[in-house]
C-alpha positions, 0 to 999 in steps of 0.5 A: 663232216667239215662245217662250211664257212659262215663268214664272209670272204675277206676284203684284203688284197695282195701287196702287189695290188696295194702297192700298185694302187699307191703308185698310181695315186702318187703319180696322179697327185704329182701330175696335178701339182705340175698342172697347178704350178704351170697355171700359177697359184694365186693366194688370196691377199690378206686384209692388212687393216688400218695401221695404228699409226694412221691418223683418224683410225677410229673414224675410218673404222666407223665409216667402214662399219656403216658401209657394211650395214648399209650394204646388208640393209640394201640386200634385205630390201631387194629380197623383200621386193623380189618376194612381193613381185612373186606374190603379185604374179601368183595372184594374177595367175590365179585370177586368170585361171578363175576367169577362164574357168568361169568362161568355160562354164558359161561357154563350153563350146567356145574352146578351140577344137584340137587337130584330129591328126594330132590325137591319132596314134601313129601305131593305130589302124586309123593312122595307117588308113590315112597314110594309105589314102595319102599315097594313093592320092599323091601317086601317078602309078600304083603298084599292087604287090602280090605274093606269088604263092597266093596271088588271088588272096593278096588282091584287095577289091576295095583298093583296086576300085579306089585306084580306078575311081581316083582322078579319073582312073590311075594306072594300076600294075600288079607285081607278082613277088616271091616267084622263086618260091613256087613251081615254074608251071604254076607261075606261068599259069598265074601270069597268063591268068592275071595278064588278061585283066591287069599288066603283071610283072614277075618279080623276085626281090634281092636278099638284103644284108643287115647294113645299108648296102646290098653287097656292094664293094668299092675297088680300084676299078669302081663299084663291084658286087661281092655276092653274085649268087642267084639268091642275092640277085633281083629278077624283074627289076629291069622290066619294072623300071622300063615300064615306069620310065616309058610312062614318065616319058609319055607323061613328060614329068617326074612320076610318083609310084605308090607301092601298096599291098597286104603285110609281108608281101614284100613292098619295102623289098621291092623298093630296096631292090629297085634302089639297089640299097636298103633305104626301107626297113624290112623284116619278118615282123608284120606291119613294119612300115608305119608311115609314108616314105619317099625314095628317089629311084632316078631323075624320073621316078619316085617311089612311095612306100606306105603301111599295109592294107588292113584286113576286114575283121569279118574275113575268114580265120585263114585270111586273118592269120595270113594277111592281118597287119599285127600278130595273131592273138595268143588265144586264136593261135590254134584256130589260125593254124587249124584254118591254114592246115585245112587248106593244105595237103596233110601228107605234104605238111608231114613231109615238110616238117618231118613229123608222123601222122597227127589227128588234130592241130594240137597234136601237130603242134606238140609233135613239131615242138618236140621235133624242134626242141621247143620245150618249156620247164619240165619238158612240156612241149611249147605248142604256142611257140610252134604255132608262131613258127608255122605262121611265120613260115607261111607269111615269111619268104621261106616256105614253098607252097602254091595255089592254083588259078581258077579253071575259067577266067572271070572278070573282076566286078569291081573293075570297069572296062574303061579303067582296064583299057586305060591301063593297057594303053598306058603300058606296052603289054607286048614288051612286058610279056617278053621281059617276063619270059626272060625273067622266067628263064633266068630265075630258079624254081622249086620242084612241084613235088617238094612244094605244098599245094594250098587252097586259096580263099579268094579275094581279101576284103580290106578297109581303106576308109578310117570311118569303116574301122570297128570301135576298139573293144574296151573293158568298161563292161567288165569294170562295171560288173566288178564294181557291181560285185564289190557293191554287195552289202554285208547283209546280202552276203550273210543271207547268201552264207546262211542259205548255203549252210541250210543247203549243207545241213539238209543234204547231210540229213538225207537218210539212206532210204531216201537215197535208195529211193532216188537210185531206184527211180534212176537218179544218180547218187551223190558222191562222198565229196558232195555229202561228206558222209557215206550211207553205211557209216551213219551208225558208226559216226562219232558222237561228241556228246557222249564220253567214250571210255 
């Protein structure tokens, strides 16, 4: 067998490559020399000194030497002066710091309080609550965006109550988004149910591309849409704009429209569809909108996009899985999927994902991971990745599932009759119904047999005021426990070890008769690992004190 080479590869290069490099270097140097000639090289002039024939040569050299010495002394003096000034400044700063520390010790409350808004993190729930309140206070009309697959679960009673109480009651409109994901019969029932309480607009957002435009192309005749398929069009936008423009004419001013709702219901997509351009960032990630954003739709309407409503921690696991602003914790992934599967038909889930019968959520996720090729190292199914996929399907704009409205209409207790009447007077309800019918005729819907029946959990409680937010769980308790464990003294550790050794010796000295008595009484015999000895091998045990020949 030939021995493999152990030396490193040679660094020699081909002659062609070496000659080429040398040629390039010569050309580069030639170019530099030409540039130097163009600029003109200025050689430093040599000091010719004092000629020997000059009169008073010695006196001139002496004066030049004296001037040189004076110049050096001046430089030294300037350097010393600069050092003294720096030392003075340092002493003054140290004295100021000492005086400030003394004042702080005497008057700790005299420090100016920092602005609380500067201390809040922009990714925290407290900041989201404040941004949501700003939008509600600044808006003249509020649009609550609902997911058509579960409209009742997307309604927040606390938000609707706050909108009805602010400034004597602001008009509230319901926008039923994602109507192309539910059957037509179910959509008609939901519109009939919701219109009894608040004006509801059937809406389907446009599918946006990655760039800032939405399929618009400039031609010789003007702007034209290159993608005119039904999936890329917006339905219900004209109806919504008509309502808002009529309201602005009634108020005789430019109105500000706040767009609110839970995460992944399509708030930013609604704004982009009305603007006909991608002005707000959209995506499947939860809580993508972090702060308020103002978008000018036309001369009469301004849209205010804001962060999502924060779900109350006391909500059900299903609500937290579908409506929380952040992704579910890895520890609660299986519980969230289990809560969602319990509210769906098992046969329809099996048909949608094309998997066989399963007994529990873990088996369902394992089968789904194997079906989709989601495997870890060694061919182990990635159940966590499958759980994230299921949650993304239910919250994204892909899966077609629907929930049925309640059998009988019950007025919401958080809305007063006066507020409902004021909202109906602010908008023309009859024209709205006609426009909704036109939208229903234009859009396409999935078949009810291919959709998944979903059981809604009702209204979702949200947190509007930042004071109601629970305190973040810190690791102080665990740190204290670890510190206490580390503070054990060596004597205590020795005592614990001695007690363990005594227990071991006592267990090893247990006789077979005692074991048989315990077994007769009904107790279980300890295993070999616990005793490290068998009852029948006591006589055959090796004795180290005797010599075996």
